[in-house]
Residue frames as qw, qx, qy, qz and C-alpha x, y, z in Angstrom:
[[0.011, -0.869, -0.495, 0.022, 0.07, 0.00, 0.04],
 [0.278, -0.770, 0.084, 0.568, 2.75, 2.56, 0.84],
 [0.332, -0.123, 0.580, 0.734, 4.21, 2.09, -2.64],
 [0.154, 0.609, 0.687, 0.365, 0.74, 2.63, -4.22],
 [0.178, -0.897, -0.281, 0.292, 0.23, 5.81, -2.10],
 [0.365, -0.549, 0.328, 0.677, 3.61, 7.11, -3.31],
 [0.303, 0.185, 0.694, 0.626, 2.81, 6.28, -6.91],
 [0.032, 0.809, 0.573, 0.125, -0.60, 8.00, -6.62],
 [0.228, -0.864, -0.057, 0.446, 1.00, 11.09, -5.08],
 [0.354, -0.274, 0.527, 0.723, 3.69, 11.13, -7.91],
 [0.205, 0.448, 0.713, 0.498, 0.91, 10.89, -10.61],
 [0.063, -0.888, -0.441, 0.119, -1.08, 13.68, -8.95],
 [0.296, -0.708, 0.158, 0.621, 1.99, 15.90, -8.96],
 [0.328, -0.042, 0.664, 0.670, 2.69, 15.09, -12.57],
 [0.132, 0.676, 0.685, 0.236, -0.88, 15.93, -13.50],
 [0.166, -0.902, -0.200, 0.345, -0.69, 19.21, -11.69],
 [0.323, -0.506, 0.414, 0.684, 2.58, 20.05, -13.47],
 [0.280, 0.248, 0.746, 0.551, 1.06, 19.11, -16.91],
 [0.022, 0.837, 0.547, 0.009, -2.07, 21.20, -16.24],
 [0.247, -0.815, 0.012, 0.524, 0.12, 24.12, -15.25],
 [0.343, -0.256, 0.558, 0.711, 2.31, 23.82, -18.42],
 [0.213, 0.495, 0.740, 0.402, -0.74, 23.64, -20.58],
 [0.076, -0.895, -0.378, 0.223, -2.12, 26.82, -18.96],
 [0.304, -0.663, 0.276, 0.626, 1.20, 28.60, -19.56],
 [0.362, 0.070, 0.710, 0.600, 1.16, 27.42, -23.19],
 [0.127, 0.750, 0.620, 0.189, -2.31, 28.82, -23.79],
 [0.175, -0.888, -0.125, 0.406, -1.24, 32.14, -22.31],
 [0.364, -0.445, 0.434, 0.693, 1.70, 32.40, -24.59],
 [0.198, 0.231, 0.741, 0.599, -0.43, 31.86, -27.71],
 [0.016, -0.734, -0.678, -0.032, -3.30, 34.05, -26.52],
 [0.088, -0.992, -0.063, 0.059, -1.63, 37.41, -25.70],
 [0.652, 0.395, -0.191, 0.619, 1.59, 39.21, -26.29],
 [0.298, -0.868, 0.046, -0.396, 1.09, 41.31, -23.15],
 [0.458, 0.404, -0.674, 0.416, 4.38, 40.91, -21.36],
 [0.207, -0.345, 0.571, -0.716, 3.04, 41.63, -17.80],
 [0.819, -0.046, 0.031, -0.572, 0.01, 39.43, -18.20],
 [0.883, 0.213, -0.415, -0.058, 1.81, 36.46, -19.40],
 [0.338, 0.390, -0.678, 0.523, 4.56, 36.68, -16.75],
 [0.426, -0.282, 0.467, -0.721, 2.08, 37.09, -13.94],
 [0.918, 0.001, -0.080, -0.389, 0.07, 33.98, -15.18],
 [0.712, 0.320, -0.590, 0.208, 3.39, 32.00, -15.33],
 [0.114, 0.340, -0.663, 0.657, 4.28, 32.95, -11.82],
 [0.707, -0.186, 0.167, -0.662, 0.75, 32.12, -10.69],
 [0.933, 0.097, -0.322, -0.124, 1.35, 28.59, -11.88],
 [0.411, 0.371, -0.676, 0.486, 4.69, 28.58, -9.99],
 [0.270, -0.285, 0.562, -0.728, 2.87, 29.29, -6.68],
 [0.861, -0.029, -0.035, -0.507, 0.31, 26.56, -7.56],
 [0.880, 0.225, -0.417, 0.038, 2.96, 23.95, -8.12],
 [0.582, 0.182, -0.526, 0.593, 5.71, 24.81, -5.59],
 [0.520, -0.755, -0.385, 0.106, 5.36, 25.55, -1.85],
 [0.511, 0.269, -0.113, 0.808, 7.01, 28.82, -1.40],
 [0.204, -0.676, -0.455, 0.543, 6.69, 31.56, 1.19],
 [0.159, 0.845, -0.058, -0.508, 7.86, 34.19, -1.36],
 [0.699, 0.162, 0.515, 0.469, 8.83, 34.26, -4.95],
 [0.112, 0.834, -0.072, -0.535, 9.97, 36.79, -7.54],
 [0.755, 0.450, 0.306, 0.365, 10.87, 37.28, -11.11],
 [0.248, -0.789, 0.132, 0.547, 13.80, 39.62, -11.76],
 [0.694, 0.686, 0.137, 0.170, 14.75, 41.02, -15.14],
 [0.695, -0.324, 0.193, 0.613, 18.29, 41.64, -16.15],
 [0.272, 0.936, -0.105, -0.196, 19.74, 44.82, -17.62],
 [0.925, 0.154, 0.069, 0.341, 22.42, 43.40, -19.92],
 [0.349, 0.775, -0.150, 0.505, 24.31, 46.76, -20.04],
 [0.259, -0.697, 0.427, -0.514, 24.66, 47.30, -16.28],
 [0.403, 0.115, -0.882, 0.218, 24.24, 43.78, -15.06],
 [0.293, -0.124, 0.489, -0.812, 21.62, 44.96, -12.65],
 [0.208, -0.346, -0.900, -0.163, 18.56, 42.87, -11.67],
 [0.286, -0.157, 0.118, -0.938, 15.24, 44.50, -11.05],
 [0.245, 0.287, 0.866, -0.329, 12.25, 42.91, -9.16],
 [0.238, -0.075, -0.513, -0.821, 9.62, 42.89, -11.92],
 [0.708, -0.389, -0.380, -0.450, 7.11, 40.57, -10.11],
 [0.128, 0.253, -0.785, 0.550, 7.23, 39.90, -6.36],
 [0.704, -0.446, -0.354, -0.423, 4.78, 37.85, -4.30],
 [0.509, -0.024, -0.658, 0.554, 5.62, 38.01, -0.58],
 [0.295, -0.730, -0.523, 0.326, 4.34, 39.69, 2.62],
 [0.208, -0.726, 0.025, 0.656, 6.43, 42.68, 1.54],
 [0.617, 0.422, 0.519, 0.414, 5.84, 42.65, -2.21],
 [0.152, 0.965, 0.195, 0.092, 5.24, 46.41, -2.44],
 [0.367, -0.837, 0.334, 0.232, 8.62, 47.05, -0.93],
 [0.624, -0.218, 0.611, 0.435, 10.40, 44.80, -3.38],
 [0.561, 0.692, 0.418, 0.179, 8.79, 45.95, -6.63],
 [0.319, 0.919, -0.081, 0.216, 11.36, 47.92, -8.52],
 [0.577, -0.712, 0.370, 0.151, 14.22, 47.09, -6.08],
 [0.667, 0.650, -0.364, 0.018, 17.51, 46.69, -7.87],
 [0.834, -0.424, 0.250, 0.250, 20.40, 44.33, -7.25],
 [0.102, 0.819, -0.483, -0.293, 23.87, 45.23, -8.49],
 [0.700, 0.447, -0.533, -0.160, 25.80, 42.90, -10.73],
 [0.553, 0.203, -0.768, 0.253, 26.55, 39.58, -9.03],
 [0.238, -0.353, 0.504, -0.751, 24.73, 40.54, -5.81],
 [0.673, -0.104, 0.492, -0.543, 23.27, 37.76, -3.74],
 [0.567, 0.068, 0.816, 0.094, 22.06, 34.38, -4.92],
 [0.584, 0.708, 0.385, -0.097, 19.95, 35.85, -7.72],
 [0.190, 0.884, -0.350, -0.245, 22.95, 38.00, -8.96],
 [0.371, -0.428, 0.805, 0.173, 25.14, 34.94, -8.93],
 [0.615, 0.346, 0.709, 0.020, 22.64, 32.88, -11.03],
 [0.456, 0.865, 0.133, -0.163, 22.29, 35.75, -13.58],
 [0.031, 0.828, -0.511, -0.228, 26.06, 36.17, -13.90],
 [0.256, -0.383, 0.877, 0.136, 26.84, 32.47, -14.20],
 [0.599, 0.180, -0.464, -0.627, 23.72, 31.19, -15.95],
 [0.399, 0.010, -0.913, 0.087, 23.41, 28.21, -13.58],
 [0.589, -0.584, -0.318, -0.458, 20.67, 27.24, -11.27],
 [0.120, 0.322, -0.723, 0.600, 21.15, 27.14, -7.47],
 [0.723, -0.457, -0.433, -0.286, 19.33, 24.97, -4.85],
 [0.193, 0.375, -0.613, 0.667, 20.41, 26.01, -1.34],
 [0.558, -0.463, -0.689, 0.006, 18.92, 24.32, 1.73],
 [0.453, -0.794, -0.251, 0.318, 20.32, 26.85, 4.22],
 [0.395, 0.830, -0.008, 0.393, 21.64, 30.22, 3.10],
 [0.451, -0.858, 0.243, -0.029, 23.51, 30.70, 6.40],
 [0.758, -0.323, 0.475, 0.309, 26.09, 28.27, 5.03],
 [0.638, 0.486, 0.373, 0.466, 26.51, 29.99, 1.64],
 [0.345, -0.428, 0.019, 0.835, 28.76, 33.01, 1.24],
 [0.120, 0.241, 0.543, 0.795, 26.87, 34.10, -1.90],
 [0.203, -0.736, -0.645, -0.022, 23.79, 35.04, 0.13],
 [0.102, 0.220, -0.139, 0.960, 23.15, 38.81, 0.68],
 [0.105, -0.541, -0.772, 0.316, 20.57, 39.75, 3.31],
 [0.030, 0.111, -0.056, -0.992, 19.85, 43.18, 1.67],
 [0.434, -0.268, -0.579, -0.636, 16.45, 41.94, 0.31],
 [0.491, -0.425, -0.734, 0.199, 15.57, 40.32, 3.68],
 [0.237, -0.311, -0.369, 0.843, 16.21, 43.61, 5.37],
 [0.205, -0.019, -0.288, -0.935, 14.15, 45.62, 2.78],
 [0.570, -0.248, -0.597, -0.507, 11.21, 43.02, 3.04],
 [0.473, -0.413, 0.535, -0.565, 11.51, 42.30, 6.93],
 [0.953, 0.089, -0.166, -0.238, 11.90, 38.58, 5.96],
 [0.442, -0.570, 0.690, 0.049, 14.17, 35.79, 7.09],
 [0.765, 0.419, -0.400, -0.283, 15.35, 33.53, 4.25],
 [0.645, -0.427, 0.633, -0.011, 16.51, 30.08, 4.97],
 [0.617, 0.071, 0.696, 0.360, 16.22, 28.00, 1.63],
 [0.262, 0.653, -0.229, -0.673, 16.53, 29.35, -1.90],
 [0.666, 0.257, 0.647, 0.267, 15.62, 27.98, -5.23],
 [0.185, 0.803, -0.094, -0.559, 16.82, 30.22, -8.10],
 [0.707, 0.231, 0.561, 0.363, 17.02, 29.48, -11.89],
 [0.109, -0.358, 0.289, 0.881, 18.12, 31.57, -14.79],
 [0.619, 0.649, 0.365, -0.248, 15.62, 32.75, -17.54],
 [0.364, -0.375, 0.601, 0.605, 17.68, 31.94, -20.65],
 [0.701, 0.653, 0.177, -0.227, 17.05, 32.62, -24.32],
 [0.781, 0.522, -0.212, 0.270, 19.80, 30.93, -26.40],
 [0.649, 0.108, -0.359, 0.662, 23.00, 32.43, -25.13],
 [0.039, -0.481, 0.122, -0.867, 21.38, 35.38, -23.29],
 [0.233, -0.371, -0.760, 0.480, 20.32, 35.54, -19.64],
 [0.136, -0.600, -0.357, -0.702, 17.08, 37.68, -19.44],
 [0.424, -0.570, 0.243, -0.661, 16.64, 37.41, -15.76],
 [0.226, 0.103, -0.938, 0.240, 15.95, 34.92, -12.97],
 [0.662, -0.484, -0.309, -0.482, 13.13, 33.32, -11.02],
 [0.189, 0.313, -0.729, 0.579, 13.78, 33.07, -7.32],
 [0.695, -0.489, -0.415, -0.325, 11.81, 31.13, -4.60],
 [0.147, 0.417, -0.634, 0.634, 12.50, 31.52, -0.93],
 [0.680, -0.528, -0.474, -0.182, 11.30, 29.82, 2.26],
 [0.253, -0.744, 0.377, -0.490, 11.76, 30.85, 5.82],
 [0.012, -0.380, 0.870, -0.312, 13.04, 28.71, 8.80],
 [0.583, 0.032, 0.620, -0.524, 9.59, 27.19, 9.42],
 [0.783, 0.462, -0.055, -0.413, 9.08, 25.92, 5.81],
 [0.900, -0.030, 0.373, 0.224, 10.54, 22.80, 4.09],
 [0.204, -0.543, 0.523, 0.625, 13.69, 23.17, 1.99],
 [0.692, 0.529, -0.148, -0.469, 13.25, 22.88, -1.77],
 [0.800, -0.068, 0.590, 0.088, 13.94, 19.63, -3.68],
 [0.214, -0.235, 0.680, 0.661, 15.51, 18.59, -6.90],
 [0.213, 0.541, 0.798, 0.158, 11.94, 17.91, -8.16],
 [0.060, 0.889, 0.291, -0.348, 11.15, 21.48, -7.47],
 [0.205, -0.586, 0.424, 0.659, 14.29, 22.60, -9.37],
 [0.313, 0.137, 0.822, 0.456, 13.29, 20.47, -12.36],
 [0.174, 0.726, 0.661, 0.085, 9.83, 22.03, -12.66],
 [0.055, -0.898, -0.086, 0.427, 10.95, 25.60, -12.14],
 [0.291, -0.339, 0.597, 0.666, 13.68, 25.18, -14.79],
 [0.270, 0.390, 0.807, 0.351, 10.92, 24.09, -17.14],
 [0.039, 0.871, 0.468, -0.143, 8.73, 27.00, -16.23],
 [0.245, -0.711, 0.192, 0.630, 11.71, 29.46, -16.70],
 [0.331, 0.066, 0.725, 0.600, 11.81, 28.27, -20.32],
 [0.092, 0.730, 0.649, 0.192, 8.29, 29.49, -20.79],
 [0.151, -0.889, -0.154, 0.404, 9.12, 32.76, -19.17],
 [0.364, -0.365, 0.476, 0.713, 12.00, 33.20, -21.58],
 [0.225, 0.395, 0.731, 0.508, 9.59, 32.68, -24.53],
 [0.081, -0.860, -0.494, 0.100, 7.19, 35.25, -23.01],
 [0.266, -0.777, 0.075, 0.565, 9.84, 37.84, -22.61],
 [0.331, -0.138, 0.617, 0.701, 11.36, 37.30, -26.11],
 [0.157, 0.608, 0.726, 0.280, 7.81, 37.55, -27.65],
 [0.113, -0.911, -0.305, 0.252, 7.16, 40.79, -25.89],
 [0.311, -0.610, 0.309, 0.660, 10.54, 42.16, -26.95],
 [0.308, 0.130, 0.712, 0.618, 10.09, 41.12, -30.58],
 [0.086, 0.779, 0.602, 0.155, 6.58, 42.64, -30.66],
 [0.223, -0.864, -0.089, 0.443, 7.95, 45.87, -29.15],
 [0.355, -0.376, 0.487, 0.704, 10.72, 46.00, -31.81],
 [0.230, 0.405, 0.740, 0.486, 8.26, 45.47, -34.62],
 [0.053, -0.872, -0.475, 0.105, 6.01, 48.14, -33.17],
 [0.302, -0.729, 0.123, 0.602, 8.86, 50.51, -32.97],
 [0.383, -0.058, 0.630, 0.673, 9.79, 49.81, -36.58],
 [0.160, 0.660, 0.679, 0.279, 6.32, 50.77, -37.73],
 [0.099, -0.956, -0.276, 0.022, 6.45, 54.22, -36.08],
 [0.477, -0.724, 0.221, 0.447, 10.09, 54.98, -36.16],
 [0.481, 0.832, -0.258, -0.101, 12.36, 56.60, -38.82],
 [0.966, -0.079, 0.000, 0.247, 15.07, 53.96, -39.49],
 [0.541, 0.550, -0.193, 0.606, 17.75, 56.63, -40.19],
 [0.014, -0.592, 0.309, -0.744, 17.42, 59.01, -37.22],
 [0.320, -0.179, -0.847, 0.386, 15.61, 56.82, -34.66],
 [0.247, 0.126, 0.293, -0.915, 12.97, 59.53, -34.20],
 [0.542, 0.461, 0.633, -0.306, 9.24, 59.01, -34.92],
 [0.312, 0.174, 0.646, 0.675, 8.39, 58.85, -38.61],
 [0.143, -0.042, -0.164, -0.975, 6.14, 61.41, -40.43],
 [0.507, -0.321, -0.669, -0.439, 3.14, 59.10, -40.45],
 [0.542, -0.463, -0.635, 0.298, 3.16, 58.59, -36.67],
 [0.203, -0.064, -0.176, 0.961, 3.88, 62.17, -36.08],
 [0.355, -0.266, -0.374, -0.814, 0.35, 63.08, -37.47],
 [0.639, -0.436, -0.625, -0.100, -1.30, 60.48, -35.09],
 [0.498, -0.235, -0.489, 0.676, 0.71, 61.86, -32.17],
 [0.018, 0.059, -0.018, 0.998, -0.26, 65.45, -32.96],
 [0.491, -0.384, -0.486, -0.613, -3.96, 64.54, -33.19],
 [0.638, -0.391, -0.620, 0.235, -3.74, 62.84, -29.79],
 [0.378, -0.151, -0.291, 0.866, -2.07, 65.91, -28.26],
 [0.163, -0.182, -0.182, -0.952, -4.59, 68.34, -29.70],
 [0.601, -0.424, -0.591, -0.331, -7.53, 66.20, -28.48],
 [0.576, -0.349, -0.545, 0.500, -5.96, 66.22, -24.99],
 [0.147, -0.004, -0.086, 0.985, -5.82, 70.03, -25.05],
 [0.348, -0.300, -0.396, -0.795, -9.38, 70.26, -26.16],
 [0.660, -0.437, -0.601, -0.111, -10.56, 68.03, -23.40],
 [0.661, -0.502, -0.393, 0.395, -8.41, 69.20, -20.56],
 [0.056, -0.997, -0.014, 0.047, -7.24, 72.62, -21.49],
 [0.612, -0.486, 0.338, 0.524, -3.66, 73.94, -21.62],
 [0.372, 0.802, -0.296, -0.361, -1.42, 74.70, -24.70],
 [0.875, 0.021, 0.413, 0.253, 0.53, 72.74, -27.16],
 [0.116, 0.826, -0.334, -0.440, 3.43, 73.97, -29.32],
 [0.898, 0.298, 0.263, 0.190, 4.99, 72.75, -32.50],
 [0.195, -0.749, 0.432, 0.462, 8.57, 73.41, -33.70],
 [0.851, 0.498, 0.156, 0.058, 9.33, 72.96, -37.36],
 [0.411, -0.673, 0.445, 0.425, 13.06, 72.62, -38.24],
 [0.793, 0.600, 0.081, 0.065, 14.81, 72.87, -41.62],
 [0.713, -0.339, 0.218, 0.573, 18.48, 72.46, -42.08],
 [0.237, 0.899, -0.117, -0.349, 20.24, 75.40, -43.89],
 [0.361, 0.706, -0.569, -0.219, 22.12, 74.55, -47.08],
 [0.752, -0.253, 0.604, -0.076, 21.98, 70.80, -46.33],
 [0.843, 0.531, 0.079, -0.032, 22.14, 70.01, -50.07],
 [0.278, 0.812, -0.501, 0.113, 25.75, 71.27, -50.08],
 [0.515, -0.473, 0.698, -0.153, 26.68, 68.48, -47.54],
 [0.860, 0.238, 0.450, -0.048, 25.32, 65.83, -49.96],
 [0.644, 0.762, -0.058, 0.027, 26.94, 67.45, -53.02],
 [0.209, 0.822, -0.484, 0.215, 30.36, 68.01, -51.57],
 [0.265, -0.497, 0.774, -0.292, 30.85, 65.34, -48.98],
 [0.284, 0.041, -0.931, -0.226, 28.69, 62.56, -50.33],
 [0.620, -0.385, -0.286, -0.621, 25.29, 61.08, -49.49],
 [0.737, -0.184, -0.610, 0.226, 26.67, 58.66, -47.04],
 [0.274, -0.009, -0.396, 0.876, 28.00, 61.58, -44.94],
 [0.339, -0.265, -0.150, -0.890, 24.64, 63.33, -45.43],
 [0.744, -0.336, -0.498, -0.293, 22.74, 60.30, -44.10],
 [0.620, -0.176, -0.532, 0.549, 25.19, 59.94, -41.06],
 [0.084, 0.157, -0.197, 0.964, 24.76, 63.63, -40.41],
 [0.560, -0.362, -0.273, -0.693, 20.90, 63.41, -40.30],
 [0.770, -0.299, -0.558, 0.082, 21.19, 60.39, -37.94],
 [0.443, -0.058, -0.417, 0.791, 23.57, 62.35, -35.64],
 [0.149, -0.234, 0.030, -0.960, 21.34, 65.36, -35.72],
 [0.645, -0.383, -0.466, -0.469, 18.30, 63.30, -34.86],
 [0.712, -0.306, -0.532, 0.342, 20.00, 61.91, -31.77],
 [0.292, 0.052, -0.255, 0.920, 21.19, 65.36, -30.87],
 [0.413, -0.361, -0.159, -0.821, 17.60, 66.64, -30.88],
 [0.763, -0.350, -0.519, -0.163, 16.38, 63.60, -28.92],
 [0.619, -0.113, -0.517, 0.581, 19.09, 63.99, -26.27],
 [0.142, 0.024, -0.247, 0.958, 18.23, 67.69, -25.56],
 [0.467, -0.371, -0.286, -0.750, 14.41, 67.37, -25.07],
 [0.521, -0.199, 0.593, -0.581, 12.21, 66.44, -22.07],
 [0.194, 0.035, 0.978, 0.071, 10.84, 62.94, -22.18],
 [0.396, 0.571, 0.607, -0.386, 7.34, 64.19, -22.80],
 [0.287, 0.664, -0.279, -0.632, 8.45, 65.93, -26.03],
 [0.801, 0.253, 0.538, 0.068, 7.88, 64.00, -29.36],
 [0.018, 0.658, -0.453, -0.601, 10.42, 64.52, -32.05],
 [0.798, 0.320, 0.511, 0.010, 9.94, 63.24, -35.55],
 [0.247, -0.221, 0.568, 0.754, 11.62, 63.30, -38.99],
 [0.490, 0.542, 0.291, -0.617, 9.17, 64.97, -41.19],
 [0.819, 0.496, 0.253, 0.141, 11.02, 64.15, -44.43],
 [0.577, 0.666, -0.105, 0.461, 14.34, 64.79, -45.95],
 [0.439, 0.105, -0.450, 0.771, 16.24, 67.24, -43.73],
 [0.359, -0.502, -0.018, -0.787, 13.08, 68.53, -42.00],
 [0.323, -0.181, -0.852, 0.369, 12.19, 67.65, -38.41],
 [0.416, -0.591, -0.182, -0.666, 9.22, 68.53, -36.18],
 [0.252, 0.004, -0.775, 0.580, 8.83, 68.53, -32.43],
 [0.477, -0.634, -0.452, -0.407, 5.53, 68.28, -30.58],
 [0.184, 0.235, -0.543, 0.785, 5.81, 70.09, -27.28],
 [0.437, -0.591, -0.640, -0.226, 2.95, 69.22, -24.90],
 [0.471, -0.780, -0.325, 0.252, 1.93, 71.59, -22.12],
 [0.501, -0.194, 0.126, 0.834, 4.19, 74.21, -23.67],
 [0.173, 0.887, 0.245, -0.351, 3.25, 77.87, -24.29],
 [0.590, 0.772, -0.001, 0.236, 4.71, 80.06, -27.10],
 [0.123, -0.882, 0.419, -0.177, 7.30, 81.46, -24.74],
 [0.731, -0.390, 0.560, 0.000, 8.34, 78.01, -23.62],
 [0.844, 0.414, 0.296, 0.171, 8.63, 76.84, -27.21],
 [0.316, 0.910, -0.186, 0.194, 10.76, 79.93, -28.13],
 [0.408, -0.753, 0.510, -0.080, 13.05, 79.17, -25.30],
 [0.834, -0.088, 0.541, 0.059, 13.52, 75.57, -26.39],
 [0.730, 0.629, 0.182, 0.194, 13.93, 76.40, -30.05],
 [0.153, 0.923, -0.312, 0.165, 16.62, 79.01, -29.29],
 [0.591, -0.549, 0.590, -0.028, 18.44, 76.51, -27.14],
 [0.846, 0.220, 0.459, 0.158, 18.36, 73.92, -29.94],
 [0.526, 0.837, -0.001, 0.152, 19.49, 76.53, -32.40],
 [0.163, -0.861, 0.476, -0.079, 22.63, 77.18, -30.29],
 [0.748, -0.263, 0.606, 0.051, 23.29, 73.53, -29.96],
 [0.794, 0.530, 0.256, 0.152, 23.10, 73.18, -33.80],
 [0.296, 0.912, -0.238, 0.156, 25.49, 76.10, -34.34],
 [0.313, -0.760, 0.558, -0.117, 28.05, 74.80, -31.80],
 [0.891, -0.102, 0.442, -0.013, 27.96, 71.12, -32.78],
 [0.122, 0.633, -0.650, -0.402, 30.88, 69.91, -35.03],
 [0.934, 0.241, 0.210, -0.160, 30.19, 67.15, -37.62],
 [0.290, -0.549, 0.690, 0.372, 32.88, 65.14, -39.43],
 [0.761, 0.468, -0.230, -0.387, 33.04, 63.78, -42.93],
 [0.995, 0.040, -0.025, 0.083, 34.77, 60.55, -44.14],
 [0.581, 0.507, -0.280, 0.573, 38.10, 62.46, -44.22],
 [0.505, -0.481, -0.450, 0.558, 37.76, 63.54, -40.56],
 [0.128, 0.272, 0.098, 0.949, 37.27, 67.13, -41.93],
 [0.003, -0.457, -0.657, 0.600, 34.99, 69.15, -39.54],
 [0.089, -0.339, -0.384, -0.854, 31.95, 71.08, -40.74],
 [0.125, 0.292, 0.619, -0.719, 28.96, 72.75, -39.03],
 [0.047, -0.465, -0.742, -0.481, 25.35, 73.19, -39.82],
 [0.185, 0.101, 0.378, -0.901, 22.63, 75.74, -38.83],
 [0.030, 0.460, 0.877, 0.136, 18.88, 75.56, -39.07],
 [0.240, -0.219, -0.117, -0.939, 15.77, 77.57, -39.58],
 [0.098, -0.270, -0.905, 0.314, 13.08, 77.04, -37.00],
 [0.334, -0.337, -0.235, -0.848, 9.36, 77.96, -36.99],
 [0.030, -0.179, -0.845, 0.502, 6.89, 77.73, -34.10],
 [0.448, -0.356, -0.319, -0.755, 3.10, 77.68, -33.79],
 [0.084, -0.027, 0.791, -0.605, 0.95, 77.11, -30.70],
 [0.409, -0.411, -0.690, -0.434, -2.46, 75.47, -30.17],
 [0.334, 0.695, 0.630, 0.094, -5.05, 76.96, -29.59],
 [0.142, -0.725, -0.062, 0.671, -3.52, 80.38, -29.74],
 [0.011, -0.408, 0.558, 0.723, -2.39, 80.25, -33.48],
 [0.399, 0.100, -0.732, -0.544, -4.55, 77.54, -34.90],
 [0.684, -0.095, 0.333, -0.642, -7.68, 75.48, -34.39],
 [0.963, 0.204, 0.040, -0.169, -6.76, 72.31, -36.26],
 [0.812, -0.286, 0.361, 0.358, -3.87, 70.08, -36.79],
 [0.617, 0.514, 0.332, 0.494, -3.36, 71.01, -40.46],
 [0.084, 0.942, 0.034, 0.323, -3.36, 74.73, -39.67],
 [0.606, -0.746, 0.251, 0.119, -0.90, 74.21, -36.71],
 [0.784, 0.006, 0.413, 0.464, 1.52, 72.43, -39.14],
 [0.436, 0.744, 0.287, 0.418, 0.97, 75.09, -41.92],
 [0.151, -0.973, -0.003, -0.174, 1.64, 77.94, -39.61],
 [0.656, -0.590, 0.373, 0.288, 4.90, 76.50, -38.09],
 [0.707, 0.202, 0.428, 0.526, 6.12, 75.62, -41.61],
 [0.272, 0.862, 0.235, 0.358, 5.21, 79.09, -42.78],
 [0.352, -0.918, 0.181, 0.022, 7.19, 80.71, -39.89],
 [0.747, -0.291, 0.438, 0.407, 10.17, 78.50, -40.68],
 [0.584, 0.513, 0.391, 0.494, 9.99, 79.67, -44.34],
 [0.003, -0.986, -0.060, -0.157, 10.12, 83.32, -43.22],
 [0.570, -0.675, 0.388, 0.263, 13.40, 82.51, -41.57],
 [0.735, 0.114, 0.505, 0.438, 14.58, 80.77, -44.69],
 [0.421, 0.749, 0.321, 0.398, 13.71, 83.86, -46.86],
 [0.108, -0.975, 0.099, -0.167, 15.44, 86.32, -44.54],
 [0.142, -0.786, 0.590, -0.121, 18.46, 85.46, -42.27],
 [0.840, 0.033, -0.542, 0.020, 18.30, 81.63, -41.92],
 [0.541, 0.054, -0.611, 0.575, 19.88, 80.36, -38.67],
 [0.183, -0.161, 0.310, -0.919, 17.11, 81.78, -36.54],
 [0.001, 0.384, 0.902, -0.198, 13.71, 81.21, -34.90],
 [0.260, -0.111, -0.110, -0.953, 10.36, 82.77, -35.82],
 [0.201, 0.285, 0.874, -0.339, 6.82, 82.07, -34.56],
 [0.089, 0.526, 0.733, 0.422, 3.49, 82.24, -36.05]]
């Protein structure tokens, strides 16, 4: 009878594991929402494995930092967004080495860091931590912890958690690929700014926001002065590289809420939410000085500089529609072109 009981228990566990993996598989094929899929995956972890607290941490490949993306524990709110430096603690070691760890008692392991315990007012005793791996890249880790009163994790727990981490890797990669594709649709591939098509959609959204909630919205139209000379004398490859560099120069010197786009050719536009005419003039003049002082280089390492003509219009002060707002900013820019160039004018 004892053998039959053990066999029945094993079969029940296998059935639960199979049901959980089927649920995860359904989630992966039903949505590309990153947060929803990961939350569902971690729900299945809690269903299968007895753990006092568990978390999913994402890895920043540039810095090596781990960030608590999902945390389920008595102090989950304190953990959400908490960062671990490269190699810190059990999770940091697993992310750095790409190997799973099963530790029955962290008091006997020098890799353990009590920083998270202090932040969460928790006492960790046993840890199960596995890497989330996609091919040769570590995307993050899943970590389960139990306190002194709970059972230590087993090799069977490690096996099922490793399988689940594979699903988590698929979910993360799917989300990243979808994000990349979405960005390609709305992004100018040369400058990295929004493209002209998406600019129109963004401007309509911002105008509607002003109509509903009040405030102001300004638009800056930018046209490079004598840019054709760059292409004619230094070559089109240098011209393209210059436009890409200029696009990043614009992006780097704007607030996060601003929305820069390449309008076409050597023309750029910037949507400035919650910005009056005076605010737009201040920003435009600052950009003008940045353009004047920036040094570009051609293929022979010869330096050259560029200036630009800028026009500004503000909604609803100057225009009552998207098309009029664009037309007036463009018209102000052409007034600069026809006079001094290298200056800013407003509608």
